[in-house]
C-alpha positions as CSV (number, residue, x, y, z in Angstrom):
1,M,2.3,-16.9,-0.3
2,S,-0.2,-14.9,-2.4
3,A,-0.3,-14.8,-6.1
4,G,1.9,-12.3,-8.0
5,Q,1.1,-10.1,-10.9
6,G,1.7,-11.4,-14.4
7,P,5.2,-13.1,-14.6
8,F,6.2,-11.7,-11.2
9,S,5.9,-13.7,-7.9
10,A,4.4,-12.3,-4.8
11,D,8.0,-12.1,-3.4
12,V,9.1,-9.8,-6.2
13,I,6.0,-7.6,-5.7
14,D,6.9,-7.4,-2.0
15,L,10.5,-6.4,-2.9
16,L,9.3,-3.7,-5.3
17,T,6.9,-2.4,-2.6
18,E,9.7,-2.2,-0.1
19,L,12.0,-0.4,-2.5
20,V,9.3,2.2,-3.3
21,N,8.6,2.5,0.5
22,M,12.3,3.2,1.2
23,G,12.6,5.8,-1.6
24,V,9.4,7.6,-0.5
25,G,10.6,7.4,3.2
26,R,13.8,9.1,2.3
27,A,12.0,11.8,0.3
28,A,9.6,12.4,3.2
29,A,12.5,12.7,5.6
30,S,14.2,15.3,3.4
31,L,10.9,17.2,3.0
32,S,10.4,17.1,6.8
33,E,13.8,18.7,7.3
34,L,13.1,21.4,4.7
35,V,9.7,22.4,6.1
36,D,10.5,21.6,9.7
37,C,7.2,19.6,10.1
38,R,6.4,15.9,10.6
39,V,5.5,14.0,7.5
40,E,3.4,10.8,7.8
41,L,3.3,8.1,5.3
42,S,1.4,4.8,4.7
43,V,2.9,1.7,3.0
44,P,2.4,2.1,-0.8
45,S,0.6,-0.4,-2.9
46,V,2.5,-1.5,-6.0
47,T,0.7,-2.6,-9.2
48,L,2.6,-3.6,-12.3
49,V,1.0,-2.5,-15.5
50,R,2.2,-3.0,-19.1
51,S,3.4,0.3,-20.6
52,R,0.8,0.1,-23.4
53,D,-2.0,-0.5,-20.9
54,W,-1.4,2.0,-18.2
55,R,-3.8,4.7,-19.4
56,D,-6.7,2.2,-19.4
57,D,-5.9,1.3,-15.8
58,M,-5.9,4.9,-14.6
59,V,-9.6,5.2,-14.3
60,E,-9.8,8.1,-11.8
61,P,-6.2,9.1,-10.9
62,A,-7.4,12.2,-9.1
63,A,-9.5,10.1,-6.7
64,Q,-6.4,8.0,-5.7
65,E,-2.9,8.8,-4.6
66,T,-1.2,7.5,-7.7
67,V,2.5,7.6,-8.8
68,V,3.5,6.2,-12.1
69,V,7.1,5.2,-12.6
């Protein structure tokens, strides 16, 4: 098992990644139906950041596919 982020274990990070993946997958399926085109996705990467630090961690958001929740 790999190390987690902060107080969260690797299992919790994996769970959060899967939840994000499921949500994005549902959104992509809906979009696919609306535009009648195939939508391809990759598995997201989840990084936990303290709310007070998130701006410092967003070095070049335009260069990455980044979603902040």
